[in-house]
C-alpha positions in Angstrom: -31.2 125.6 12.2 -27.9 124.2 11.0 -24.8 126.3 11.2 -23.6 127.5 7.8 -20.2 126.3 6.5 -19.0 129.9 6.3 -19.9 130.5 10.0 -18.4 127.2 11.1 -15.1 127.9 9.4 -14.9 131.4 10.9 -15.5 130.0 14.4 -12.9 127.3 14.0 -10.3 129.8 12.6 -10.9 132.1 15.6 -10.4 129.3 18.0 -7.3 128.0 16.1 -5.8 131.5 16.2 -6.1 131.4 20.0 -4.1 128.2 20.0 -1.4 129.6 17.8 -1.2 132.7 19.9 -0.3 130.5 22.9 3.0 129.8 21.2 2.9 126.1 22.0 2.6 126.8 25.7 -0.6 124.8 25.9 -0.5 121.3 27.3 -1.5 118.8 24.6 -0.9 121.3 21.8 -0.4 118.5 19.2 -3.7 116.8 20.2 -5.5 120.1 19.9 -3.9 120.9 16.5 -4.9 117.4 15.3 -8.5 118.0 16.4 -8.6 121.3 14.5 -7.0 119.7 11.4 -9.5 116.8 11.5 -12.4 119.3 11.7 -11.0 121.5 8.9 -10.6 118.5 6.6 -14.4 118.6 6.4 -14.5 122.1 4.8 -16.3 121.9 1.5 -17.4 118.3 2.1 -21.0 118.0 1.1 -21.5 114.6 2.8 -20.1 115.6 6.2 -19.7 119.4 6.3 -17.7 121.3 8.9 -20.9 122.7 10.4 -22.0 119.1 11.4 -18.6 118.4 13.0 -18.7 121.3 15.5 -20.1 119.2 18.3 -17.4 116.6 17.9 -14.7 119.3 17.7 -16.0 120.8 21.0 -15.9 117.4 22.7 -12.4 116.7 21.5 -11.1 120.0 22.6 -12.7 119.7 26.0 -11.3 116.2 26.5 -7.8 117.2 25.4 -7.6 120.4 27.5 -10.4 121.8 29.5 -8.7 125.1 30.2 -8.0 125.7 26.5 -11.6 124.7 25.7 -12.9 127.3 28.2 -10.8 130.0 26.5 -12.3 129.3 23.0 -15.8 128.1 23.9 -17.2 131.5 23.1 -15.7 131.5 19.6 -17.3 128.1 18.8 -20.8 129.2 20.1 -23.5 130.2 17.7 -23.9 133.3 19.9 -20.5 134.6 18.8 -20.7 137.0 15.9 -18.5 136.0 13.0 -16.6 138.3 10.7 -17.6 138.8 7.1 -15.1 137.2 4.7 -14.9 135.5 1.3 -15.6 131.8 2.0 -14.8 130.7 -1.5 -11.5 132.5 -1.4 -10.7 130.9 2.0 -11.4 127.3 0.9 -8.1 126.7 -1.1 -6.2 127.9 2.0 -7.6 125.2 4.3 -5.2 122.4 3.1 -2.4 124.9 3.7 -3.5 125.4 7.3 -3.7 121.7 7.8 -0.2 121.3 6.3 1.1 124.0 8.7 -0.5 122.2 11.6 1.2 119.0 10.6 4.6 120.6 10.3 4.1 122.3 13.7 3.2 119.0 15.3 6.2 117.3 13.8 8.5 120.0 15.4 6.8 119.6 18.7 7.2 115.8 18.6 10.9 116.2 17.8 11.1 118.5 20.8 12.2 121.6 18.9 10.3 124.2 20.8 12.1 127.1 19.1 11.1 126.1 15.6 7.6 125.3 16.7 7.1 128.7 18.3 8.3 130.4 15.1 5.9 128.3 13.1 3.1 129.1 15.5 3.9 132.8 15.3 3.5 132.7 11.5 0.4 130.5 11.5 -1.4 132.8 13.9 -1.6 135.4 11.1 -3.2 133.0 8.6 -6.8 133.3 9.9 -6.3 137.1 9.7 -5.3 136.8 6.1 -8.4 134.8 5.4 -10.6 137.4 7.2 -9.0 140.2 5.1 -7.1 141.8 8.0 -4.0 142.2 5.8 -5.9 143.9 2.9 -3.1 146.4 2.4 -0.8 143.6 1.4 -0.9 141.6 -1.8 -1.1 137.8 -1.1 2.5 137.4 -2.1 3.6 140.3 0.2 1.7 138.5 3.0 3.4 135.2 2.3 6.9 136.9 2.2 6.2 138.8 5.4 4.7 136.0 7.4 6.2 132.8 6.1 9.3 134.1 4.4 11.3 134.7 7.6 11.3 131.0 8.7 13.8 129.7 6.0 16.1 132.6 6.9 16.0 131.7 10.6 16.3 127.9 10.2 17.7 127.4 6.7 14.8 125.1 5.8 11.4 125.7 4.2 8.2 125.9 6.1 5.2 126.7 3.9 7.1 126.6 0.5 4.8 123.8 -0.8 1.8 126.2 -0.3 3.4 129.3 -1.8 1.4 128.8 -5.1 -1.8 129.8 -3.1 -0.4 133.3 -2.7 0.8 133.9 -6.3 
């Protein structure tokens, strides 16, 4: 039986949240982020859906960093129960997560660990938003709380290009 797209996305978001929570302290963080972004780019793709990319994602994560893979292997397994969430509401946010990953990788490549850690701190809440863990906040309140602090710290935008998703 094929994994549903909804279940595949939930599994990937759980594993990605683990990477964000490591605050860029994982060896090969940029490679891992790129692997997640590549997999997420298949969300909503009818020809090559995310569910069919799970094996490739697992192999890429394992090749990049075995220790990290061991820490998220359970999330990527069919045996791991996934949270109930609104898949259709989540889909428009996937490009924003990919965008955030790209920005995070750019800071890591520049060697600015401080900015990268701040971005990672913000991004680790994004899967929770998708899963409805911030239900007491409006989407705009979530954006202001989670992504609004970055420009105040570094006097530059972070997720401003994706703000329309929260309005």
